[in-house]
VOPAGU-2260 file (C-alpha; in pm, 1 decimal, decimal comma):
REM VOPAGU-2260
SITE   aa  ch    i         X         Y         Z
SITE  MET   A    0     -60,8   -2488,9   -2848,6
SITE  LYS   A    1    -366,9   -2598,8   -2654,2
SITE  THR   A    2    -585,2   -2342,0   -2483,0
SITE  ALA   A    3    -747,7   -2403,7   -2144,5
SITE  ILE   A    4    -997,2   -2197,2   -1948,4
SITE  ILE   A    5    -983,5   -2225,1   -1568,9
SITE  THR   A    6   -1253,1   -2087,3   -1340,6
SITE  GLY   A    7   -1144,3   -2029,5    -982,4
SITE  ILE   A    8    -787,9   -1980,5   -1104,6
SITE  THR   A    9    -680,0   -1774,3    -802,6
SITE  GLY   A   10    -765,2   -2049,2    -553,7
SITE  GLN   A   11    -537,4   -2330,2    -440,1
SITE  ASP   A   12    -634,7   -2579,0    -710,9
SITE  GLY   A   13    -669,5   -2320,4    -985,9
SITE  ALA   A   14    -321,3   -2181,6    -925,6
SITE  TYR   A   15    -152,3   -2522,3    -918,5
SITE  LEU   A   16    -347,4   -2636,3   -1223,8
SITE  ALA   A   17    -250,9   -2321,2   -1414,5
SITE  LYS   A   18     115,7   -2383,1   -1332,3
SITE  LEU   A   19      89,0   -2744,2   -1452,4
SITE  LEU   A   20     -79,0   -2647,2   -1779,8
SITE  LEU   A   21     171,9   -2370,0   -1850,1
SITE  GLU   A   22     453,4   -2620,1   -1800,6
SITE  LYS   A   23     283,0   -2840,4   -2058,4
SITE  GLY   A   24     272,2   -2557,1   -2310,7
SITE  TYR   A   25     -91,0   -2446,1   -2277,8
SITE  GLN   A   26    -226,9   -2097,8   -2321,0
SITE  VAL   A   27    -414,3   -2044,4   -1993,4
SITE  ILE   A   28    -721,1   -1820,5   -1961,0
SITE  GLY   A   29    -833,5   -1753,3   -1604,6
SITE  LEU   A   30   -1182,2   -1633,0   -1518,1
SITE  SER   A   31   -1262,5   -1408,6   -1222,4
SITE  ARG   A   32   -1587,6   -1252,4   -1103,2
SITE  ASP   A   33   -1415,4    -923,1   -1018,0
SITE  LEU   A   34   -1074,3    -831,8   -1157,9
SITE  LEU   A   35   -1049,3    -514,1    -948,3
SITE  ASN   A   36   -1068,5    -717,3    -626,6
SITE  CYS   A   37    -905,6   -1031,2    -762,6
SITE  ASN   A   38    -641,4   -1169,9    -524,9
SITE  VAL   A   39    -358,2   -1304,4    -741,9
SITE  LYS   A   40    -126,7   -1381,2    -450,2
SITE  ASN   A   41    -122,5   -1755,7    -523,5
SITE  LEU   A   42     -35,8   -1690,5    -887,9
SITE  GLU   A   43     239,8   -1452,0    -784,9
SITE  TYR   A   44     383,3   -1703,1    -540,8
SITE  LEU   A   45     400,1   -1966,5    -816,4
SITE  GLN   A   46     554,7   -1701,9   -1046,6
SITE  ILE   A   47     285,4   -1735,8   -1311,7
SITE  ALA   A   48      76,2   -1419,6   -1260,3
SITE  GLU   A   49     217,6   -1262,8   -1575,6
SITE  LYS   A   50     179,0   -1582,9   -1776,7
SITE  VAL   A   51    -197,4   -1628,8   -1749,3
SITE  HIS   A   52    -463,8   -1417,3   -1918,2
SITE  LEU   A   53    -726,5   -1306,4   -1666,0
SITE  ILE   A   54   -1080,2   -1225,8   -1779,3
SITE  GLU   A   55   -1364,4   -1084,0   -1571,1
SITE  LEU   A   56   -1676,6   -1292,4   -1614,9
SITE  ASN   A   57   -2002,4   -1349,5   -1431,7
SITE  LEU   A   58   -2061,6   -1721,9   -1474,1
SITE  LEU   A   59   -2436,1   -1671,3   -1424,0
SITE  ASP   A   60   -2451,6   -1473,6   -1749,9
SITE  LEU   A   61   -2504,5   -1732,0   -2025,1
SITE  SER   A   62   -2446,7   -1492,1   -2313,9
SITE  ARG   A   63   -2112,8   -1373,9   -2173,6
SITE  VAL   A   64   -1998,2   -1729,5   -2100,6
SITE  SER   A   65   -2074,7   -1815,8   -2462,4
SITE  ARG   A   66   -1886,2   -1512,2   -2593,0
SITE  VAL   A   67   -1573,1   -1602,1   -2396,8
SITE  ILE   A   68   -1581,0   -1957,5   -2533,6
SITE  GLU   A   69   -1631,1   -1828,1   -2888,1
SITE  LYS   A   70   -1346,4   -1579,2   -2849,8
SITE  PHE   A   71   -1077,8   -1806,8   -2703,9
SITE  GLU   A   72   -1184,1   -2139,3   -2863,7
SITE  PRO   A   73   -1055,4   -2351,2   -2573,2
SITE  ASP   A   74    -963,6   -2716,0   -2606,2
SITE  GLU   A   75   -1034,6   -2773,8   -2237,2
SITE  ILE   A   76   -1237,3   -2602,3   -1963,9
SITE  TYR   A   77   -1172,2   -2668,9   -1596,3
SITE  ASN   A   78   -1457,0   -2550,7   -1375,7
SITE  LEU   A   79   -1317,9   -2509,2   -1024,1
SITE  ALA   A   80   -1519,2   -2203,5    -918,0
SITE  ALA   A   81   -1795,1   -2248,4    -661,5
SITE  GLN   A   82   -1943,9   -2116,5    -341,6
SITE  SER   A   83   -1747,5   -2375,7    -147,1
SITE  SER   A   84   -1825,9   -2317,3     220,0
SITE  VAL   A   85   -2051,5   -2580,8     373,2
SITE  GLY   A   86   -2133,8   -2350,9     664,9
SITE  SER   A   87   -2216,8   -2054,5     441,4
SITE  SER   A   88   -2442,1   -2273,0     229,6
SITE  PHE   A   89   -2679,0   -2311,1     526,5
SITE  ASP   A   90   -2689,7   -1933,2     567,8
SITE  ASN   A   91   -2731,7   -1869,7     193,7
SITE  PRO   A   92   -2881,1   -2185,1      39,3
SITE  ILE   A   93   -3047,0   -2015,9    -259,7
SITE  ASP   A   94   -2732,3   -1829,2    -361,6
SITE  THR   A   95   -2526,4   -2147,7    -322,2
SITE  LEU   A   96   -2764,6   -2357,5    -528,7
SITE  GLU   A   97   -2797,8   -2093,0    -798,2
SITE  TYR   A   98   -2427,5   -2025,5    -840,4
SITE  ASN   A   99   -2300,9   -2384,3    -817,2
SITE  THR   A  100   -2555,8   -2524,6   -1061,0
SITE  THR   A  101   -2641,2   -2242,1   -1302,0
SITE  SER   A  102   -2275,7   -2168,1   -1373,3
SITE  VAL   A  103   -2221,8   -2531,9   -1474,6
SITE  ALA   A  104   -2536,9   -2537,7   -1685,7
SITE  ASN   A  105   -2418,7   -2222,3   -1866,4
SITE  PHE   A  106   -2086,5   -2382,0   -1954,7
SITE  LEU   A  107   -2239,5   -2708,8   -2067,7
SITE  GLU   A  108   -2505,2   -2543,1   -2281,9
SITE  SER   A  109   -2250,6   -2306,4   -2437,1
SITE  ILE   A  110   -2018,7   -2595,1   -2519,8
SITE  ARG   A  111   -2306,4   -2792,9   -2669,3
SITE  LYS   A  112   -2405,4   -2507,7   -2899,2
SITE  ILE   A  113   -2060,5   -2372,6   -2991,1
SITE  ASN   A  114   -1826,9   -2672,9   -3004,4
SITE  SER   A  115   -1925,2   -3002,6   -2847,7
SITE  ARG   A  116   -1566,9   -3130,8   -2884,0
SITE  ILE   A  117   -1445,0   -2904,6   -2601,9
SITE  LYS   A  118   -1349,9   -3116,8   -2300,6
SITE  PHE   A  119   -1505,9   -3009,7   -1971,4
SITE  TYR   A  120   -1386,2   -3086,4   -1619,4
SITE  GLN   A  121   -1628,3   -3042,4   -1329,8
SITE  ALA   A  122   -1494,5   -3016,3    -975,7
SITE  SER   A  123   -1726,6   -3242,2    -780,5
SITE  SER   A  124   -1690,1   -3300,2    -407,0
SITE  SER   A  125   -1685,5   -3574,5    -146,4
SITE  GLU   A  126   -1954,1   -3366,3      30,9
SITE  MET   A  127   -2199,4   -3513,4    -220,9
SITE  PHE   A  128   -2189,5   -3843,6     -29,8
SITE  GLY   A  129   -2300,3   -3692,3     300,2
SITE  TYR   A  130   -2275,0   -3897,2     618,9
SITE  ILE   A  131   -2134,6   -4237,6     532,5
SITE  LYS   A  132   -2188,9   -4561,9     720,6
SITE  GLU   A  133   -1860,2   -4737,0     794,9
SITE  GLU   A  134   -1969,3   -5045,1     599,1
SITE  ASN   A  135   -1964,4   -4827,3     284,6
SITE  LEU   A  136   -1597,3   -4734,9     331,6
SITE  PRO   A  137   -1378,8   -4682,5     144,7
SITE  ILE   A  138   -1601,5   -4471,9     -80,6
SITE  LYS   A  139   -1615,7   -4577,7    -444,6
SITE  GLU   A  140   -1756,2   -4392,6    -745,4
SITE  SER   A  141   -2064,2   -4617,6    -744,6
SITE  LEU   A  142   -2185,5   -4513,7    -397,8
SITE  ILE   A  143   -2521,0   -4332,9    -403,2
SITE  PHE   A  144   -2509,1   -3964,5    -307,2
SITE  HIS   A  145   -2688,2   -3850,0       8,3
SITE  PRO   A  146   -2577,5   -3487,3      63,4
SITE  VAL   A  147   -2657,2   -3328,3     397,5
SITE  SER   A  148   -2594,0   -2961,0     320,5
SITE  PRO   A  149   -2710,5   -2714,1      54,9
SITE  TYR   A  150   -2348,0   -2711,3     -67,8
SITE  GLY   A  151   -2348,7   -3090,3    -106,1
SITE  VAL   A  152   -2683,3   -3076,7    -285,6
SITE  SER   A  153   -2556,5   -2807,5    -522,9
SITE  LYS   A  154   -2242,0   -3003,4    -608,0
SITE  ALA   A  155   -2443,4   -3320,6    -663,0
SITE  SER   A  156   -2675,1   -3129,7    -897,6
SITE  ALA   A  157   -2379,2   -2990,9   -1093,9
SITE  HIS   A  158   -2225,7   -3336,9   -1106,2
SITE  TRP   A  159   -2539,2   -3495,1   -1252,3
SITE  LEU   A  160   -2577,6   -3209,8   -1500,2
SITE  SER   A  161   -2229,8   -3291,1   -1629,0
SITE  VAL   A  162   -2310,9   -3660,8   -1649,9
SITE  ASN   A  163   -2639,7   -3585,9   -1824,6
SITE  TYR   A  164   -2474,7   -3378,2   -2097,7
SITE  ARG   A  165   -2220,3   -3654,9   -2144,8
SITE  GLU   A  166   -2486,4   -3919,6   -2189,1
SITE  ALA   A  167   -2747,3   -3712,7   -2375,1
SITE  TYR   A  168   -2518,8   -3529,3   -2618,3
SITE  GLY   A  169   -2201,2   -3736,4   -2626,0
SITE  MET   A  170   -1998,1   -3450,4   -2479,9
SITE  PHE   A  171   -1666,0   -3504,6   -2304,7
SITE  THR   A  172   -1744,4   -3417,1   -1943,3
SITE  ALA   A  173   -1532,0   -3559,1   -1661,9
SITE  CYS   A  174   -1597,7   -3516,8   -1291,0
SITE  GLY   A  175   -1328,2   -3530,0   -1025,9
SITE  ILE   A  176   -1452,7   -3615,0    -676,8
SITE  LEU   A  177   -1165,5   -3482,9    -469,5
SITE  PHE   A  178   -1121,1   -3555,4    -100,5
SITE  ASN   A  179    -934,0   -3317,3     134,1
SITE  HIS   A  180    -616,7   -3194,3     -33,6
SITE  GLU   A  181    -370,8   -2956,3     125,9
SITE  SER   A  182     -86,8   -2720,5      38,8
SITE  ALA   A  183      70,6   -2392,1     143,2
SITE  LEU   A  184    -191,8   -2218,3     -73,0
SITE  ARG   A  185    -482,4   -2363,0     125,8
SITE  GLY   A  186    -719,1   -2112,1     286,8
SITE  GLU   A  187    -640,6   -2009,9     645,1
SITE  ASN   A  188    -974,1   -2145,4     771,2
SITE  TYR   A  189    -892,9   -2507,7     682,3
SITE  VAL   A  190    -776,4   -2714,6     978,3
SITE  ILE   A  191    -461,9   -2872,0     827,1
SITE  LYS   A  192    -339,0   -2534,3     700,7
SITE  LYS   A  193    -408,9   -2394,5    1046,8
SITE  VAL   A  194    -210,7   -2673,5    1213,4
SITE  ILE   A  195      89,7   -2660,2     978,4
SITE  ASN   A  196     103,8   -2279,5     971,9
SITE  ASN   A  197      93,4   -2239,9    1348,9
SITE  ALA   A  198     340,6   -2522,1    1411,4
SITE  VAL   A  199     592,3   -2369,2    1171,4
SITE  ARG   A  200     545,1   -2027,4    1332,0
SITE  ILE   A  201     611,5   -2178,3    1674,8
SITE  LYS   A  202     923,3   -2347,9    1538,7
SITE  ASN   A  203    1040,2   -2008,1    1412,2
SITE  GLY   A  204     996,0   -1856,8    1757,7
SITE  LEU   A  205     674,1   -1670,8    1685,1
SITE  PRO   A  206     388,5   -1665,1    1940,1
SITE  ALA   A  207     113,4   -1909,1    1845,1
SITE  HIS   A  208    -134,2   -2142,9    2009,5
SITE  LEU   A  209    -371,6   -2386,8    1842,9
SITE  GLN   A  210    -731,7   -2411,6    1955,9
SITE  LEU   A  211    -915,3   -2698,9    1789,7
SITE  GLY   A  212   -1239,6   -2891,7    1812,6
SITE  ASN   A  213   -1290,2   -3264,6    1763,6
SITE  LEU   A  214    -950,9   -3433,6    1727,4
SITE  ALA   A  215   -1098,5   -3783,6    1694,4
SITE  ILE   A  216   -1228,1   -3740,1    1338,5
SITE  LYS   A  217   -1050,9   -3943,6    1071,7
SITE  ARG   A  218   -1011,7   -3795,6     725,2
SITE  ASP   A  219    -849,7   -3871,4     392,0
SITE  TRP   A  220    -585,0   -3598,8     343,4
SITE  GLY   A  221    -368,9   -3557,9      32,2
SITE  TYR   A  222    -137,3   -3318,6    -150,7
SITE  ALA   A  223    -303,7   -3061,8    -377,9
SITE  PRO   A  224     -35,1   -3036,1    -652,2
SITE  LYS   A  225     -66,5   -3411,1    -709,8
SITE  TYR   A  226    -446,0   -3393,5    -717,5
SITE  VAL   A  227    -452,9   -3134,5    -997,0
SITE  GLU   A  228    -245,0   -3375,8   -1206,4
SITE  ALA   A  229    -543,4   -3609,7   -1189,7
SITE  MET   A  230    -770,2   -3332,9   -1323,1
SITE  TRP   A  231    -548,4   -3293,4   -1628,1
SITE  LEU   A  232    -523,7   -3668,8   -1681,6
SITE  MET   A  233    -904,2   -3698,0   -1687,4
SITE  LEU   A  234    -921,4   -3469,7   -1992,1
SITE  GLN   A  235    -639,8   -3653,7   -2171,0
SITE  ASP   A  236    -818,9   -3988,3   -2161,0
SITE  ASP   A  237   -1011,1   -4117,0   -2460,9
SITE  VAL   A  238   -1328,8   -4181,6   -2264,3
SITE  PRO   A  239   -1476,9   -3936,3   -2009,6
SITE  GLY   A  240   -1568,6   -4059,1   -1665,0
SITE  ASP   A  241   -1602,2   -3982,4   -1297,1
SITE  TYR   A  242   -1312,6   -4042,5   -1060,1
SITE  ILE   A  243   -1251,9   -4031,7    -687,7
SITE  ILE   A  244    -920,0   -3861,7    -616,0
SITE  CYS   A  245    -790,4   -3935,6    -268,6
SITE  SER   A  246    -503,1   -4086,0     -72,8
SITE  GLY   A  247    -700,6   -4394,7      25,5
SITE  GLU   A  248    -587,1   -4359,3     387,5
SITE  ALA   A  249    -784,9   -4238,2     689,2
SITE  VAL   A  250    -588,2   -4060,4     962,4
SITE  SER   A  251    -724,1   -3903,6    1279,3
SITE  LEU   A  252    -673,6   -3532,2    1325,7
SITE  GLU   A  253    -511,3   -3605,1    1662,7
SITE  SER   A  254    -256,2   -3838,1    1502,8
SITE  PHE   A  255    -190,6   -3588,8    1223,7
SITE  ILE   A  256    -120,7   -3309,4    1473,8
SITE  HIS   A  257     110,6   -3526,1    1682,5
SITE  LYS   A  258     308,1   -3621,3    1371,3
SITE  VAL   A  259     342,2   -3255,1    1270,3
SITE  PHE   A  260     474,5   -3150,8    1610,9
SITE  GLN   A  261     697,3   -3457,8    1630,2
SITE  GLN   A  262     860,3   -3373,9    1296,7
SITE  LEU   A  263     928,4   -3022,0    1424,2
SITE  ASN   A  264    1046,8   -3145,0    1767,7
SITE  LEU   A  265     777,6   -2947,2    1946,7
SITE  ASP   A  266     571,8   -3032,4    2257,1
SITE  VAL   A  267     215,3   -3073,4    2133,1
SITE  GLU   A  268      69,3   -3051,9    2484,4
SITE  LYS   A  269     220,7   -2707,5    2529,9
SITE  TYR   A  270      73,1   -2549,4    2219,8
SITE  VAL   A  271    -256,5   -2729,6    2146,8
SITE  SER   A  272    -581,6   -2712,3    2341,7
SITE  ILE   A  273    -945,4   -2805,4    2287,1
SITE  ASN   A  274   -1200,1   -2525,8    2249,9
SITE  PRO   A  275   -1553,0   -2659,4    2316,7
SITE  GLY   A  276   -1689,4   -2374,9    2105,9
SITE  LEU   A  277   -1529,7   -2532,5    1799,2
SITE  LEU   A  278   -1705,0   -2866,2    1847,1
SITE  ARG   A  279   -1976,1   -2931,5    1588,1
SITE  PRO   A  280   -2318,2   -3071,9    1679,8
SITE  LEU   A  281   -2250,8   -3364,8    1446,1
SITE  ASP   A  282   -1919,8   -3477,5    1298,1
SITE  LEU   A  283   -1872,9   -3770,7    1063,5
SITE  PRO   A  284   -1633,8   -3999,8    1256,1
SITE  VAL   A  285   -1441,8   -4131,5     955,4
SITE  ILE   A  286   -1437,8   -4091,9     577,9
SITE  TYR   A  287   -1188,4   -4205,6     316,4
SITE  GLY   A  288   -1195,9   -4305,4     -47,0
SITE  ASP   A  289   -1077,5   -4567,3    -294,0
SITE  ASN   A  290    -848,7   -4429,7    -567,5
SITE  THR   A  291    -816,3   -4759,5    -756,1
SITE  LYS   A  292   -1011,6   -4644,2   -1061,7
SITE  ALA   A  293    -804,9   -4327,8   -1108,8
SITE  LYS   A  294    -478,4   -4515,5   -1074,9
SITE  LYS   A  295    -585,8   -4796,4   -1306,6
SITE  GLU   A  296    -765,9   -4602,9   -1581,5
SITE  LEU   A  297    -578,7   -4271,8   -1576,8
SITE  GLY   A  298    -235,5   -4390,2   -1472,5
SITE  TRP   A  299    -245,1   -4140,9   -1185,9
SITE  GLU   A  300      34,1   -4190,5    -936,3
SITE  TYR   A  301      -3,4   -4105,0    -570,4
SITE  ASN   A  302     230,9   -4259,4    -316,1
SITE  LEU   A  303     257,1   -4004,1     -34,5
SITE  ASN   A  304     189,1   -4158,7     304,7
SITE  THR   A  305      96,1   -3937,2     599,7
SITE  ASP   A  306     453,5   -3883,7     719,1
SITE  ALA   A  307     570,1   -3787,7     369,0
SITE  LEU   A  308     269,4   -3557,6     322,3
SITE  ILE   A  309     340,7   -3378,7     650,3
SITE  HIS   A  310     709,5   -3339,2     566,8
SITE  THR   A  311     617,7   -3187,8     229,1
SITE  LEU   A  312     356,0   -2954,8     378,7
SITE  ILE   A  313     601,2   -2830,0     642,3
SITE  GLU   A  314     866,5   -2758,9     380,0
SITE  ASP   A  315     611,7   -2580,4     159,2
SITE  GLU   A  316     478,0   -2373,3     449,3
SITE  MET   A  317     827,4   -2259,4     544,6
SITE  GLN   A  318     885,8   -2139,5     187,5
SITE  TRP   A  319     540,5   -1973,9     181,2
SITE  LEU   A  320     604,3   -1782,7     504,3
SITE  GLU   A  321     949,7   -1677,1     387,8
SITE  TRP   A  322     803,9   -1549,9      60,3
SITE  ASN   A  323     530,7   -1358,7     242,4
SITE  LEU   A  324     791,0   -1198,2     466,5
SITE  SER   A  325     998,0   -1090,7     166,6
SITE  GLN   A  326     686,8    -944,7       2,0
SITE  SER   A  327     609,4    -749,2     317,4
SITE  PHE   A  328     962,6    -607,2     331,8
SITE  ALA   A  329     945,3    -516,7     -36,5
SITE  SER   A  330     614,5    -332,8      14,8
SITE  GLN   A  331     749,9    -139,9     312,2
SITE  SER   A  332    1063,5     -41,8     122,1
SITE  LYS   A  333     853,9      76,0    -171,0
SITE  ALA   A  334     638,3     283,1      62,6
SITE  GLY   A  335     949,1     430,4     224,8
SITE  ILE   A  336     869,0     285,6     567,0
């Protein structure tokens, strides 16, 4: 039985990755900064909360990171934890830089000293590329980083730390540069989750209205459960590398919304409006990636077009809302309400 450590296990990617690894027979150790306030809702929804071993750990504490690695002797470590809000990184740049880089350095240094054969996955980000000129699209792994936020800078620093330990010490460090990937477990503040969730609520007869900003932006949207498969594949390869994980297709937010409402037979004009307060001072018009390397070298398969992605997200959201409703009823019954 292989053992894997996952940081950020309670998030969208961490939960789906944990489910995948459990299905493959792994022992899964999940790390959390605060177990008392740890939200395991995603793990409960996937019915794996009782199957993972949760450990409280401050990733900025090198000695404790080392002790956890010594204790559990993992074969693989997936580092998904980060301060991941671009907006918050401008408000708290020092905290963002410290957490997103020091935590990675602590893992890499611990692995180097304890067991350099441990395979390490670093969750890099398309934010590392910054504002891209259209002549550089689709984005390939070779494109030079030019981050435009403290978050992007921190992820680029963590990325290059991982590459440096690979090249300097021969360690197996792989970096996944994931573009937007969605699911029912996505945070409520992400635009696609917001669109799908509200559209499904409207379809179910619940009051809802979507207020959005710039609908002209074009983004590369994919399906999260398929993207975590790529993470696992990176650590099964013989040679570590860096891979862009994306759909390879750019779709405007306006088109995406229209397709969602069309699939649900809803009038988009009735339920969607533009809120000028949500418009950003500067929005990258279009960004999408090239997934050729991941498909060729890892054997990763991704064939969901936009219509298929939307259909899947709608089905998942309906199940998610139904589950949440059942949980609410169960809680009320338990409380005697």
